C-alpha positions in Angstrom: 82.7 55.1 -100.8 82.0 57.6 -97.9 83.4 57.1 -94.4 79.8 56.2 -93.1 79.5 53.7 -96.1 82.8 52.1 -95.0 81.7 51.9 -91.4 78.4 50.2 -92.3 80.1 47.8 -94.5 82.6 47.0 -91.8 79.8 46.5 -89.3 78.0 44.1 -91.7 81.1 42.1 -92.3 81.8 41.7 -88.5 78.2 40.7 -88.0 78.3 38.1 -90.7 81.6 36.6 -89.4 80.1 36.5 -85.8 77.0 34.8 -87.1 79.0 32.2 -89.0 81.2 31.4 -85.9 78.1 31.1 -83.7 76.4 28.8 -86.2 79.5 26.5 -86.3 79.6 26.4 -82.4 75.9 25.6 -82.5 76.4 22.8 -85.1 79.3 21.3 -83.0 77.0 21.4 -79.9 74.2 19.5 -81.6 76.4 17.2 -83.9 74.6 14.0 -84.8 71.3 15.0 -83.5 68.0 14.9 -85.4 65.8 18.0 -85.3 62.6 17.5 -83.2 59.4 19.4 -83.5 58.3 21.1 -80.3 55.9 18.1 -79.6 58.6 15.5 -80.2 60.9 17.5 -78.0 58.3 17.4 -75.3 57.4 13.8 -75.7 61.0 12.6 -75.8 62.2 14.4 -72.7 59.4 15.7 -70.5 56.1 13.9 -71.2 56.9 10.9 -68.9 57.4 13.2 -66.0 54.0 14.8 -66.3 55.3 18.1 -67.4 52.8 20.0 -69.6 53.8 20.5 -73.1 53.3 24.2 -72.9 56.2 24.5 -70.4 58.8 22.5 -72.2 58.0 24.0 -75.6 57.9 27.5 -74.2 61.3 27.1 -72.7 62.7 25.9 -76.0 60.9 28.6 -78.0 62.2 31.3 -75.6 65.8 30.0 -75.9 65.4 30.0 -79.7 64.0 33.4 -79.7 66.7 34.9 -77.3 69.6 33.3 -79.3 68.0 33.8 -82.7 69.1 30.4 -83.9 67.4 27.0 -84.5 67.0 25.0 -81.3 65.3 22.0 -82.9 68.2 19.8 -81.9 68.2 20.9 -78.3 68.1 18.0 -75.7 67.0 18.1 -72.1 70.5 17.3 -71.0 72.2 20.3 -72.9 74.3 22.1 -70.3 74.4 25.8 -70.0 77.8 25.4 -68.3 79.0 22.9 -70.7 78.1 22.4 -74.3 76.0 25.6 -74.5 78.3 27.8 -72.5 79.4 29.5 -75.6 75.9 31.1 -75.8 76.5 32.9 -72.5 79.9 34.1 -73.6 78.3 35.4 -76.8 75.3 37.1 -75.6 75.5 39.3 -72.5 72.7 39.0 -70.1 71.2 35.9 -71.9 70.6 34.2 -68.5 68.6 37.3 -67.3 66.7 37.6 -70.6 65.7 33.9 -70.3 64.5 34.1 -66.8 62.7 37.4 -67.3 61.0 36.0 -70.5 59.8 32.9 -68.5 58.6 35.0 -65.6 56.6 37.2 -68.1 55.2 34.2 -70.0 54.1 32.2 -67.0 53.4 35.1 -64.6 55.8 33.6 -62.0 58.8 34.9 -60.0 61.9 33.0 -60.3 64.2 33.4 -57.2 67.8 34.3 -58.0 69.2 31.4 -55.9 67.0 28.9 -57.8 68.0 30.5 -61.2 71.7 30.2 -60.2 71.4 26.5 -59.7 70.1 25.8 -63.3 72.7 23.8 -65.3 70.7 22.1 -67.9 67.6 22.6 -70.1 65.9 19.9 -67.9 66.7 22.0 -64.8 65.1 25.0 -66.4 61.9 23.3 -67.5 61.7 21.5 -63.9 62.1 25.0 -62.2 59.3 26.5 -64.2 57.1 23.5 -63.6 57.8 23.4 -59.8 57.4 27.2 -59.6 54.0 27.1 -61.3 52.8 24.2 -59.1 53.8 26.2 -56.0 52.0 29.3 -57.2 48.6 29.8 -55.6 45.9 28.7 -58.0 48.8 27.0 -60.0 
C-alpha cells in the first residue's frame, strides 16, 4: 500500500471512530425517548403556545442537517449547555452555523446578545418566533 493509501485509510478509520463515539453520545442524550415525526415534535412541544409548525420543524431540521445525525428524539427541553453540550465540543462553530442557517431560512437577524442567551431547543424556537413577530410585515 502506498503512503497516500495509508493516509486515506487512517483518515477513514479516525472518521469512523469519531462517528461511532458521537452516535453513542447522542444515544445517551436521548435514552428512553421515542422518535417523533416533525409534526409530532411540533404538537408535543410548541403547538399549545401558538408557534407555527414551520418554525419548530425548521429548527429541528436545521439541527439535524448541521449535526448530520437523526434528531427525531429531540425535545424542547434539550439543553445546549447540558445534555447536548457534546455537540458544540464536537463541531466548531455549530452555534454560528445554526444561527446563520435560521437567519437565511427566515430572513431575520438574530442579535448576538439574544443568541448568547439560548440554552434550550425551546429557547431557540421562541427566539425565532419572537424575532419573526417583531419583524415589519412579520
